[in-house]
MIDOMAR-801595 format. One line per 2 residues: number of its first residue (from 0); their letters; for each residue y, z, x of C-alpha. Coordinates in Angstrom, 1 decimal, always signed. Each point is the difference from the previous one (the first is absolute). Example, Ala and Ser with C-alpha at 12.3 -4.5 7.8 and 13.67 -1.06 7.14 Angstrom:
BEGIN
0> AS> -4.5 +7.8 +12.3 | +3.4 -0.7 +1.4
END
This chain:
BEGIN
0> MC> +4.1 +9.2 +2.8 | -2.1 +1.0 +3.0
2> GI> -3.7 -0.2 -0.5 | -2.2 +3.0 +0.9
4> VG> -3.8 +0.2 +0.1 | -2.4 +2.6 +1.3
6> YT> -3.7 +0.5 +0.2 | -2.6 +2.5 +1.1
8> GG> -3.7 -0.5 -0.4 | -3.1 -1.4 +1.5
10> AE> +1.2 -3.6 +0.6 | +2.2 -1.5 +2.7
12> AA> +3.5 +0.8 -1.1 | +2.1 -2.8 +1.6
14> PL> -1.5 -3.0 -1.9 | +0.3 +2.0 -3.3
16> LL> +3.6 +0.9 +0.8 | +0.9 -3.7 +0.7
18> RG> -1.6 -1.0 -3.2 | +2.1 +2.6 -1.9
20> LR> +3.2 -1.1 +1.7 | -0.7 -3.6 -0.9
22> RL> +0.0 +1.1 -3.6 | +3.4 +1.6 +0.5
24> EY> +1.7 -3.0 +1.7 | +1.9 -0.8 -3.2
26> RG> +2.0 +3.2 +0.5 | +2.0 -1.6 +2.8
28> YD> -0.1 +0.9 +3.7 | +1.0 -1.1 +3.5
30> SA> -2.6 +1.8 +2.2 | -3.3 +1.7 -0.2
32> GL> -2.2 +2.6 +1.8 | -3.3 +1.9 +0.0
34> AV> -1.1 +3.4 +1.4 | -3.7 +0.8 +0.2
36> LS> -1.6 +3.2 +1.2 | -2.8 -1.0 +2.4
38> ED> -3.3 +1.8 +0.6 | +1.3 +1.5 +3.3
40> GS> +2.8 +1.8 -1.9 | +2.9 -2.2 +1.0
42> IN> +2.3 -1.8 -2.4 | +0.4 -3.7 +0.8
44> IE> +3.1 -1.8 -1.3 | +0.7 -3.7 -0.3
46> KA> +3.3 -1.5 -1.3 | +1.3 -3.5 -0.5
48> KG> +3.3 -1.6 -1.1 | -0.2 -2.6 -2.7
50> RL> -2.7 -0.9 -2.4 | -3.2 +2.0 -0.4
52> SV> -1.9 -2.9 +1.5 | +1.5 +0.8 +3.4
54> LA> -1.4 +3.6 -0.2 | -3.3 -1.3 -1.2
56> EK> -0.2 -2.5 +3.0 | +1.1 +2.7 +2.4
58> TD> -2.8 +2.4 -1.1 | -2.6 -2.7 -0.6
60> EG> +0.0 +0.8 -3.8 | -0.1 +3.7 +0.9
62> RK> -3.1 -0.2 +2.1 | +1.9 +1.1 +3.1
64> LS> +0.8 +3.4 -1.6 | -3.2 +1.9 -0.5
66> GC> -0.2 +3.1 -2.2 | -0.5 +1.1 -3.6
68> CG> +3.3 +1.6 -0.7 | +3.4 -1.7 +0.1
70> IG> +3.3 -0.9 -1.6 | +1.9 -3.3 -0.2
72> HT> +3.5 -1.2 -0.9 | +2.1 -3.0 -0.8
74> RW> +3.7 +0.8 +0.8 | +3.1 -1.2 -1.8
76> AT> +2.8 +0.9 +2.4 | +2.6 +2.6 -1.0
78> HG> +0.8 +1.9 +3.2 | -0.3 -2.2 +3.1
80> EP> -0.6 -3.8 +0.3 | -3.4 -1.5 -0.6
82> SE> -1.9 +0.4 +3.2 | -3.3 +1.2 +1.4
84> EN> +1.7 +3.2 +1.3 | +1.4 +0.8 -3.5
86> AH> -3.2 -0.9 -1.8 | -2.2 +2.7 -1.4
88> PH> -2.2 +2.0 +0.7 | +2.2 +2.5 +1.9
90> YS> -1.2 +2.8 +2.1 | +0.9 +3.3 +1.6
92> DD> +0.6 +0.2 +3.8 | -3.6 +0.9 +0.7
94> CA> -1.4 -2.2 -2.8 | -1.4 +3.1 -1.7
96> VV> +1.6 -0.9 -3.3 | +0.3 -3.6 -1.3
98> AV> +1.5 -1.2 -3.2 | +1.2 -2.8 -2.2
100> HN> +2.9 +0.3 -2.4 | +1.7 -1.7 -3.0
102> GI> +3.5 +1.1 -1.0 | +3.2 +1.1 +1.7
104> IE> +0.6 +3.4 +1.7 | +3.7 +0.6 -0.6
106> NY> +0.5 +2.8 +2.5 | -2.1 -1.5 +2.8
108> QE> +3.0 +0.2 +2.5 | +0.4 +3.7 -0.6
110> LK> -3.8 +0.6 +0.4 | -0.1 -2.3 +3.1
112> AK> +2.7 +2.1 +1.7 | -2.0 +3.2 -0.7
114> LL> -3.1 -1.6 +1.5 | +1.8 -1.3 +3.1
116> KN> +1.1 +3.6 +0.7 | -3.6 +1.0 -0.2
118> GY> -1.2 -2.5 +2.7 | -1.0 -3.0 -2.2
120> SF> +0.8 -3.6 +1.1 | +0.2 -3.1 -2.2
122> YS> -1.1 -3.5 +0.6 | +1.1 -1.7 -3.3
124> QT> +3.0 -0.3 -2.2 | -1.8 +1.1 -3.1
126> DT> +0.3 +3.1 -2.3 | -3.8 +0.0 -0.2
128> EV> -0.5 +1.1 +3.6 | +2.3 +2.9 -0.7
130> AV> -2.2 +1.1 -2.9 | -3.2 -0.3 +2.1
132> KL> +1.5 +2.1 +2.8 | +1.4 +2.6 -2.4
134> ID> -3.5 +0.5 -1.4 | -1.4 +0.2 +3.5
136> YY> +2.7 +2.6 +0.9 | -1.0 +2.3 -2.9
138> YK> -3.7 -0.6 +0.6 | +0.3 +1.2 +3.6
140> KY> +2.6 +2.7 -0.5 | -1.8 +1.9 -2.7
142> FG> -3.7 -0.8 +0.9 | -0.7 -0.6 -3.7
144> TP> -2.0 -2.7 -1.8 | +1.3 -3.5 -0.5
146> ID> +0.9 +0.9 -3.6 | +2.1 +2.9 +1.3
148> AI> +1.9 -2.3 +2.3 | +0.4 -2.7 -2.6
150> NR> +1.4 +2.5 -2.6 | +2.5 +1.4 +2.6
152> AM> +1.2 -3.5 +0.7 | +0.3 -0.9 -3.6
154> VR> +2.4 +2.9 -0.5 | +2.2 -1.4 +2.7
156> IR> -0.1 -3.7 -0.7 | +2.6 -1.4 -2.4
158> GS> -0.6 -3.5 -1.5 | -3.1 -1.8 -1.2
160> YS> -3.4 -0.4 +1.6 | -3.6 -0.6 -0.4
162> LA> -1.8 +1.0 +3.2 | -3.6 -0.6 +1.1
164> MM> -1.0 +1.9 +3.1 | -2.8 +0.7 +2.5
166> FK> -0.3 +3.1 +2.2 | -2.0 -0.4 +3.2
168> DY> -1.4 +3.5 -0.4 | -1.4 -0.8 -3.4
170> PG> -2.3 -3.0 +0.5 | -1.1 -1.9 -3.2
172> EL> +2.9 +1.4 -2.0 | +3.1 -1.6 -1.4
174> YA> +3.0 +1.8 -1.4 | +2.6 -1.2 -2.5
176> AR> +3.3 +1.2 -1.4 | +2.5 -1.5 -2.5
178> KD> +3.5 +0.2 -1.3 | +1.6 -2.8 -2.1
180> SP> -2.2 -2.7 +1.5 | -3.4 -0.9 -1.5
182> LI> -3.3 +1.0 +1.5 | -3.4 -0.1 -1.6
184> LA> -3.4 +1.4 +1.1 | -3.5 -0.7 -0.9
186> KT> -3.6 +0.9 +0.9 | -3.5 -1.1 -0.3
188> ED> -3.2 +1.9 +0.9 | +0.4 -0.3 +3.8
190> EA> +3.5 -1.5 +0.4 | +3.7 +0.8 -0.7
192> YL> +3.0 -2.3 -0.2 | +3.7 +0.1 -0.3
194> AS> +2.6 -2.8 -0.6 | +3.5 -0.6 -1.2
196> DV> -1.3 -2.3 -2.7 | -3.2 -0.1 -2.0
198> TA> -0.8 -3.6 +0.9 | -0.9 +1.0 +3.5
200> IL> -3.0 +2.1 -1.1 | -0.9 -1.2 -3.5
202> EY> -3.1 -1.8 +1.3 | -1.6 +3.4 +0.9
204> TR> +0.9 +2.1 -3.1 | +2.1 +0.0 -3.1
206> DI> +0.5 +3.7 -0.1 | +3.3 +0.8 +1.6
208> YY> +1.8 +3.2 +0.9 | +3.8 +0.0 +0.0
210> LE> +1.9 +2.4 +2.2 | +3.1 +1.5 -1.5
212> DL> +3.2 +0.9 +1.9 | -0.4 +2.6 +2.7
214> QS> -3.8 +0.0 -0.2 | -2.3 -0.6 +2.9
216> AR> -3.7 -0.8 +0.4 | -2.9 +0.1 +2.4
218> LR> -2.5 -2.8 +0.0 | -3.6 +0.4 +1.3
220> KG> -3.1 -2.2 -0.6 | -0.4 +0.1 -3.7
222> EL> +2.4 +2.9 -0.4 | +3.6 +0.4 -1.1
224> TF> +1.9 +3.3 +0.1 | +3.5 +0.3 -1.4
226> YN> +2.7 +2.6 +0.9 | +3.4 +1.1 -1.3
228> LD> +3.0 +0.8 +2.2 | -1.2 +3.5 +0.4
230> GD> -3.3 -1.2 +1.5 | -2.0 +1.1 -3.0
232> EI> -2.8 -2.3 -1.2 | +0.7 -1.7 -3.3
234> SI> -1.9 -2.2 -2.4 | +0.9 -3.7 -0.8
236> EP> -1.9 -2.0 -2.5 | -0.8 -3.6 +0.7
238> KR> +1.4 -2.9 -2.0 | -2.2 -3.0 -0.9
240> VE> +1.4 -3.5 +0.9 | -1.3 -2.5 -2.6
242> WD> +0.6 -3.3 +1.8 | -2.3 -1.1 +2.8
244> AK> +0.6 -1.3 +3.5 | -0.5 -3.6 -1.0
246> AA> +3.2 +0.2 -2.0 | +1.9 +0.3 +3.3
248> EK> -1.5 -3.3 +1.4 | +1.5 -3.5 -0.3
250> GG> -2.8 -1.4 -2.2 | +0.3 -3.6 +1.3
252> FE> +3.8 -0.2 +0.0 | +1.8 -0.8 +3.2
254> HF> +2.3 +3.0 -0.4 | +0.0 +3.2 -1.9
256> MM> +3.3 -0.9 -1.6 | -1.3 -3.1 -1.6
258> KE> -3.1 +1.9 -1.2 | +2.2 +2.7 -1.5
260> IH> +2.3 -2.6 -1.7 | -3.1 -1.3 -1.7
262> EQ> -1.2 +3.5 -0.9 | +3.2 +0.6 -2.1
264> PK> -1.5 -1.1 -3.4 | -2.8 +2.6 +0.5
266> AV> +2.4 +2.7 +1.3 | +2.3 -0.4 -3.0
268> KD> -2.8 -0.2 -2.5 | -1.7 +3.1 +1.4
270> TL> +3.2 +2.0 +0.0 | +0.9 -1.1 -3.5
272> SS> -3.5 +0.8 -1.2 | +0.4 +3.6 +1.3
274> LI> +3.2 +0.5 -2.1 | -0.7 -1.9 -3.2
276> RE> -2.3 +1.3 -2.7 | -0.6 -2.0 -3.2
278> GH> +3.3 -1.9 +0.3 | +2.1 +3.1 +0.8
280> IE> +1.3 +1.5 +3.3 | -1.7 +3.3 +0.9
282> LA> +1.3 +2.1 +2.9 | -2.2 +3.1 -0.6
284> DA> -2.2 -0.7 +3.0 | +3.2 +0.3 +2.1
286> GI> +0.7 +3.4 -1.5 | +3.2 -1.2 -1.6
288> GD> +0.4 +1.6 -3.4 | +1.7 -1.7 -2.9
290> EE> +2.4 +3.0 -0.6 | +1.1 -0.1 +3.7
292> LK> +0.8 -3.7 -0.2 | +1.9 +0.4 -3.3
294> NV> +2.4 +2.4 +1.6 | +0.9 -2.3 +2.9
296> SS> +3.7 -0.8 +0.0 | +0.2 -2.1 +3.1
298> IC> -2.2 -1.5 +2.7 | +0.3 -0.1 +3.8
300> II> -2.3 -2.5 +1.8 | -0.4 +0.5 +3.7
302> GC> -1.7 -2.2 +2.6 | +0.2 -1.9 +3.2
304> GS> -0.2 -3.8 +0.7 | -2.1 -1.7 -2.7
306> AY> -0.4 +3.3 -1.9 | +3.8 +0.0 -0.3
308> HI> -0.1 -3.5 -1.4 | -2.5 +1.0 -2.6
310> GV> +2.5 +2.7 -1.0 | +2.8 -2.5 -0.3
312> AA> -2.1 -2.2 -2.4 | -1.2 +3.1 -1.9
314> QY> +3.6 +1.2 -0.4 | +0.8 -3.0 -2.3
316> IF> -3.2 +0.5 -2.0 | +0.4 +3.7 -0.6
318> EE> +3.6 -0.4 -1.0 | -0.7 -2.9 -2.3
320> LC> -3.0 +1.6 -1.7 | +0.9 +3.7 +0.1
322> RI> +3.8 +0.0 +0.0 | +0.3 +2.8 +2.5
324> PV> +1.9 -0.2 +3.4 | -2.1 -0.9 +3.0
326> RV> +1.1 +0.2 +3.7 | -2.0 -1.4 +2.9
328> EF> +0.2 +1.6 +3.4 | -1.1 -0.8 +3.6
330> AS> -2.1 +3.0 +1.0 | +1.6 -0.1 +3.4
332> EF> +3.5 +0.5 -1.4 | -1.0 +2.3 -2.9
334> RY> -1.5 +2.6 +2.3 | +3.2 +0.5 +2.0
336> RD> +2.3 +0.4 -3.0 | +0.4 +3.0 -2.3
338> PV> -0.9 -2.0 -3.1 | +1.2 +1.1 -3.4
340> LA> -2.9 -0.2 -2.5 | -0.1 +1.5 -3.5
342> KD> -3.0 +2.3 -0.6 | -1.4 -2.4 -2.6
344> TL> +0.0 -3.0 +2.5 | -3.4 -1.6 +0.8
346> CI> -0.4 -1.1 +3.6 | -2.4 -2.8 +0.7
348> II> -1.2 -0.2 +3.6 | -1.5 -3.4 +0.9
350> SQ> -2.1 -0.3 +3.2 | -3.0 -2.2 +0.8
352> SG> -1.5 +2.3 +2.6 | +1.2 +3.3 -1.6
354> ET> +1.0 +1.0 +3.6 | +3.4 -1.6 +0.4
356> AD> +2.0 +2.7 +1.9 | +3.4 -0.6 -1.6
358> SL> -1.5 -0.1 -3.5 | -2.1 +3.2 +0.6
360> AA> +3.2 +1.7 +1.2 | +1.9 -1.2 -3.1
362> LR> -2.8 +1.4 -2.2 | +0.2 +3.4 +1.6
364> LI> +3.7 +0.0 -0.5 | -0.5 -0.8 -3.7
366> KA> -2.6 +2.8 -0.4 | +2.3 +2.5 +1.6
368> QG> +2.5 -0.8 -2.8 | -2.6 +0.5 -2.7
370> IS> +0.1 -3.7 -1.0 | -3.2 -1.5 -1.5
372> SV> -1.6 -2.7 +2.0 | -2.5 -2.9 -0.5
374> AI> -1.6 -1.7 +3.0 | -1.2 -3.6 -0.2
376> VN> -2.2 -0.5 +2.9 | -3.0 -2.0 +1.1
378> VV> -1.9 +2.5 +2.2 | -2.0 +2.8 -1.6
380> GS> +0.7 +3.4 +1.5 | +3.0 -1.1 +2.0
382> SI> +2.8 +2.5 +0.7 | +2.4 -1.3 -2.7
384> AR> -2.8 -0.1 -2.6 | -1.0 +3.6 +0.8
386> ES> +3.6 +1.4 +0.0 | +1.3 -1.8 -3.1
388> DH> -0.1 +1.7 -3.4 | -1.7 -3.1 -1.4
390> VI> -1.6 -3.1 +1.5 | -0.8 -3.5 -1.2
392> YT> -2.5 -1.6 +2.3 | +0.1 -3.8 +0.3
394> LA> -3.4 -1.5 +0.4 | +0.8 -2.7 +2.6
396> GP> -2.6 +1.1 +2.5 | +0.8 +0.1 +3.7
398> EI> +3.0 -2.1 +1.1 | -0.4 -1.0 +3.6
400> AV> +2.8 -2.5 +0.7 | +3.3 +1.6 +0.9
402> AT> +1.9 -2.1 -2.5 | -0.9 +1.5 -3.4
404> TK> -1.0 -2.4 -2.8 | -2.7 +1.4 -2.4
406> AY> +1.3 +3.6 +0.3 | +3.5 -1.2 -1.0
408> SA> -1.4 -1.8 -3.1 | -2.2 +2.9 -1.0
410> QL> +2.8 +2.6 +0.3 | +2.4 -2.3 -1.9
412> AA> -2.7 -0.1 -2.8 | -0.1 +3.8 +0.0
414> CY> +3.8 +0.1 -0.5 | -0.3 -2.3 -2.9
416> CM> -2.5 +2.3 -1.6 | +2.2 +3.1 +0.5
418> AI> +3.0 -1.8 -1.5 | -1.9 -1.1 -3.1
420> KL> -1.5 +3.5 -0.5 | +3.4 +1.6 +0.3
422> AR> +1.7 -2.5 -2.3 | -2.7 +0.6 -2.7
424> LT> +0.2 +3.8 +0.3 | +3.8 +0.0 -0.4
426> GH> -0.1 -2.4 -2.9 | +1.8 -2.9 +1.7
428> ID> -2.9 -2.3 -0.7 | -2.4 +0.2 -2.9
430> EV> -3.8 -0.4 +0.0 | +0.2 -3.8 -0.7
432> EE> +2.3 -0.5 +3.0 | -2.2 +2.2 +2.2
434> ER> -3.1 -2.1 -0.9 | +1.9 -3.2 +0.7
436> LV> +1.1 +1.2 +3.4 | -3.4 +1.3 +0.9
438> SE> -1.5 -3.3 -1.0 | +2.6 -1.7 +2.4
440> LS> -1.1 +2.4 +2.7 | -3.7 -0.8 -0.5
442> AL> +0.7 -3.7 +0.5 | +1.6 +0.5 +3.4
444> PD> -3.2 -0.1 +2.1 | -1.0 -3.4 -1.3
446> KI> +3.5 -1.4 +0.4 | +0.1 +1.2 +3.6
448> AR> -3.4 -1.7 +0.6 | +1.5 -3.3 -1.4
450> IL> +2.8 +0.1 +2.5 | -2.4 +0.5 +2.9
452> ED> -2.0 -3.1 -1.1 | +3.1 -2.1 +0.7
454> KD> +1.2 +1.0 +3.5 | -0.4 -3.2 +2.0
456> RL> +3.5 -1.2 -0.8 | +1.5 +3.2 +1.4
458> QW> -2.0 -0.4 +3.2 | +1.5 -3.5 +0.4
460> FA> +3.5 +1.3 -0.8 | -0.2 +2.9 +2.4
462> SK> -1.0 -2.2 +2.9 | +3.3 -1.9 -0.5
464> FA> +2.0 +3.1 +0.5 | -2.0 +1.8 +2.7
466> GA> +2.9 -0.6 +2.4 | +2.6 +1.4 -2.3
468> KD> +2.6 +2.4 +1.4 | +1.1 +1.5 -3.3
470> IF> -1.4 +0.2 -3.5 | +2.0 +1.4 -2.9
472> LI> -1.5 +1.1 -3.3 | +2.2 +0.6 -3.1
474> GR> -0.6 +1.3 -3.5 | +1.5 +2.2 -2.7
476> GI> -1.5 +3.0 -1.6 | -3.8 +0.2 +0.4
478> DY> +0.3 -3.3 +1.9 | +2.1 +1.7 +2.6
480> AI> -2.8 +2.6 +0.4 | -2.5 -2.8 +0.4
482> AM> +2.2 -1.6 +2.6 | +0.2 +3.2 +2.0
484> EG> -3.8 +0.2 +0.3 | -0.2 -3.7 +0.8
486> SL> +2.6 +0.3 +2.7 | -1.9 +2.9 +1.6
488> KM> -3.2 -2.0 +0.1 | +1.8 -2.8 +1.8
490> KE> +1.6 +2.1 +2.7 | -2.9 +2.5 +0.7
492> IS> -2.7 -2.6 +0.7 | +1.8 -3.3 +0.8
494> YI> +2.9 +1.6 +2.0 | +2.5 -2.2 -1.8
496> HS> +3.3 +1.6 -0.8 | -0.1 +0.3 -3.7
498> EA> +2.3 +1.8 -2.5 | -0.1 +0.5 -3.8
500> YA> +3.3 +0.0 -1.8 | +1.0 +0.7 -3.6
502> AG> +1.0 -3.6 -1.0 | +3.3 +1.0 -1.4
504> EL> +1.0 +1.5 +3.4 | -0.3 -3.3 +1.9
506> KH> +3.7 -0.8 -0.6 | +1.0 +3.3 +1.5
508> GT> -0.6 -1.0 +3.6 | -3.6 -0.9 +0.3
510> IS> +0.4 -3.7 -0.9 | +1.9 -0.5 +3.3
512> LV> -3.4 +0.3 +1.8 | -1.4 -3.0 -1.9
514> EE> +0.0 -3.2 +2.1 | -1.7 -3.4 +0.1
516> GT> -3.8 +0.4 -0.4 | +0.0 +3.8 -0.8
518> LV> -2.9 +0.8 -2.2 | +1.1 +1.9 -3.2
520> IG> -2.7 +1.2 -2.4 | +1.2 +0.8 -3.5
522> VL> -2.2 +2.2 -2.2 | +0.5 -1.1 -3.6
524> TQ> -2.3 +2.0 -2.3 | +2.5 +1.8 -2.2
526> PE> +1.2 -2.2 -2.9 | +3.3 +1.9 -0.6
528> VY> +1.3 -0.7 +3.5 | -1.8 -3.2 +0.7
530> EK> +3.0 -2.3 -0.3 | +2.2 +2.2 +2.0
532> TI> -2.4 +0.1 +2.9 | -0.4 -3.8 -0.2
534> SN> +3.7 -0.3 +0.4 | -0.1 +2.2 +3.1
536> MA> -2.7 -2.2 +1.4 | +2.1 -3.1 -0.7
538> EC> +2.9 +1.6 +2.0 | -2.4 +0.4 +3.0
540> KS> -1.2 -3.6 -0.4 | +3.5 -1.3 +0.1
542> RG> +0.3 +1.7 +3.4 | -3.1 -1.7 +1.4
544> AY> -2.7 +2.4 -0.9 | -3.6 -1.1 -0.7
546> LM> -1.1 +1.7 -3.3 | -3.3 +1.3 -1.1
548> GL> -0.2 +1.2 -3.6 | -2.5 +2.6 -1.2
550> GL> -0.2 +0.0 -3.8 | -2.0 -0.1 -3.2
552> RN> -1.9 -3.1 -1.1 | +2.0 -0.5 -3.2
554> RP> +3.1 -0.8 +2.0 | -0.7 -3.2 +1.9
556> QI> +3.7 -0.7 +0.1 | +0.0 +2.1 +3.1
558> ED> -0.9 -3.2 +1.8 | +3.4 -1.4 -1.0
560> TV> +1.6 +2.3 +2.5 | -2.5 +1.0 +2.6
562> DF> -1.8 -2.0 +2.7 | -3.3 +1.7 -0.4
564> AV> -1.3 +1.9 -3.1 | -2.7 +2.6 -0.3
566> YI> -1.1 +1.1 -3.5 | -1.7 +3.1 -1.3
568> PE> -1.8 +0.3 -3.4 | +2.0 +1.2 -3.0
570> VE> +0.3 +3.8 +0.1 | +1.9 +2.8 -1.7
572> PL> +3.2 +0.0 +2.1 | -0.3 +3.7 +0.7
574> FS> -3.2 -0.6 +1.8 | +1.0 -3.2 +1.9
576> AS> +0.0 +1.8 +3.3 | -3.8 +0.2 +0.0
578> LA> -0.2 -3.8 -0.1 | +3.1 -1.2 +1.9
580> VI> -0.8 +2.1 +3.0 | -3.3 -1.9 +0.6
582> PL> +1.6 -3.3 +1.2 | +2.3 +2.0 +2.3
584> QL> -2.9 +1.9 +1.5 | -1.7 -3.4 +0.6
586> MG> +3.1 -1.5 +1.4 | +0.4 +2.9 +2.6
588> YY> -3.7 -0.3 +0.9 | +0.1 -3.8 +0.5
590> LS> +3.2 +0.2 +2.1 | -1.6 +2.5 +2.3
592> VA> -3.2 -2.1 +0.3 | +2.1 -3.1 +0.7
594> KG> +1.7 +1.8 +2.8 | -3.3 +1.2 +1.5
596> LD> +0.9 +3.7 -0.5 | -2.3 +3.0 -0.5
598> VD> +0.2 +0.2 -3.8 | -1.8 +3.4 -0.4
600> KP> +1.6 +1.8 +2.8 | +3.7 -1.0 +0.3
602> RN> +1.9 +1.2 +3.1 | +1.7 +3.4 -0.1
604> LA> -1.4 +0.9 -3.4 | -2.6 +2.5 -1.2
606> KS> -1.9 +0.3 -3.3 | +0.5 +3.6 -0.6
608> VT> +3.4 +1.3 +1.2 | -0.7 +3.6 +0.8
610> VE> +3.1 +0.6 +2.2 | +3.7 -0.1 -1.0
END
C-alpha cells in the first residue's frame, strides 16, 4: 500500500526520493511527503495532499529541500482522512525523530494514552504519529542508541509496520524496522537505500537485502548494519533481482495496464517454460517432491481478489484431472476461522506481490497446524515466498498497474502445471494425456497473442457502454470463474457496478435486476453447459437486456442469440480461462479510457494490500 523510500549518500536526497516515489505510484496513495536532513542539522519536512505532482511542484522537484539524507512517503489512508496534516513523514514534538510508516498499529490508542500522560501532544489522527513519539519516548528516557529505542518500541507495538526513520542526533544515518509489511534495503559503494518495493531502487543496484519480522537496520553511506530484537548485529545475505528497471516503464504504451495486457503471451510462455521439461511438468525447482504430492488427499487454495478467482478456476481443473476435493478460500475470511484441515492437505497460497497481509496471515495459520504449503507468487524474496514450504515463481516481471493482468495469467498457468503433475503422479492421467495437455498449454501464448491482434471491435463496443450503470456477467463452471475476474476488472478501473453470477442462479432473484438496456455478458467456453447458459441469456434478452457473448470460434450460432459476439481460438476447455479473460481485461480497460479515468491508479485501491 503506502510507498516508502529512503536515501543517504553524496547526492541531493529530495530529487532522488521523488524519483523513487514516482516508481511507487502504482501502489495507490492519497498524499505524499518528504523529510530531508539539511547541512545545518535540521530536518525539513514538506507534505502535500493529492498526487505526487503537487509535492513535486511545492518543492520545485525537491530542489527546495537541500541535504543528502532523507525519507519519502506516499500515503494510503487508514487512520485519519487524506490531508496534509495526516500525511507522512511524522515527527516527535521537538522534531528529533522523524519517520514514515506502512501498516496498521492496532494498539495505537493504548500507546497514545500512555504518551499523553508523559507530556506528549498530537497533531494528527494517525497511528504513525503514535509510533514516532513512542520511539522518541524510549530514546529520551533510556539515553540509548536509536536501535535501542526502536527495539523497545517494537516490543510494545501490536500490528504491522515497516518504518523508516531519521534521528537528528545521527546525521547522515537512516534507521529501519519491519513486522509484516515489506521493506527492502540496498547499498552501493558510497550510498544506501531503502524502499517498500524493489522498483524504487532497481536503477541503482540489483542486490537487495530483505528485512525479516522484528529486525531493524542502520543505513550509512555505503554501509548497512542489521540487528535482531535484542540489539545484536546479525548477517543478512543479499538477493539478486534479475529483471531491470526498464521492465517497469511503459515502453510506448499509454498506460501500464495496456502494456501488461500485451505482455501476457511472454509472461505465460516464460512461466510455462520454467515448469515444463521435454514435454513433462517438473516441479523440482520449486522444491515439491513427487512423494509429497502423491500423498495429498485434498487441496485448499487461498487468495484475495484476482488471486481468489484464479483459485476458483483452478478448483475445477484440479478436481477434473486429479479427482480430489478442492476448496477455495478468501484469505481474509480463512484467517479468522478455526479451519479444519486434514494433515495431508496441500494449501496453495496465491499472491502477486507475496506480501498480501491476509494471505500471509493465512499462511502462518496453516504452518502452525503443520499443513504443507505452496506459494505461487510473482516477487522473488517476498514474505509469502520466504515463509512457504515450497514456492513456484511466476515469471511475469514487474506488474505496475493496480489491476492485475499478466500476473493473473501467469499464476493460472502455474496452477495448470500443478494439476497436470498431480494427476500424472496419482495415475488419473497417463503419459499420452499428459503430453496432450502440455501441448495444449504450450499453445496458449500464441493464442493469447492472436486475441490481442483483434481488439479494435472491443474498443468500439466499450465506447457504447461507457455510461452503463450496471453490467452483469454470467457463466457456469470455469465460465463462472472467468466471469468473476471479468467483473472485477470492470468495477475496479471503470467504476461501473458489475457483478458475476452463476448462470443457473439468475432465476433465484438476480434476474429481477435486469431491465431495458442492461448489458449482460455471457461466457460460453464450456461445451457441456453451453446450451444451458445460452438459455439463461435468452431469458435476460426477453427482459430487455443487451447481450454480449464470449465463446469459441467453432460456435458461430452464438450470434443467433446475442447482440455482440466475441470469439476466442479453439482451446482445451480446462484452459479456456487463459483466453477468455483477455477480452474482458480489454473491455475493462477501454471502458475506463472512454470515461477518462486513471487506468493505472484507480481510486481507493492499492497494488499491494499490506493491511487488513
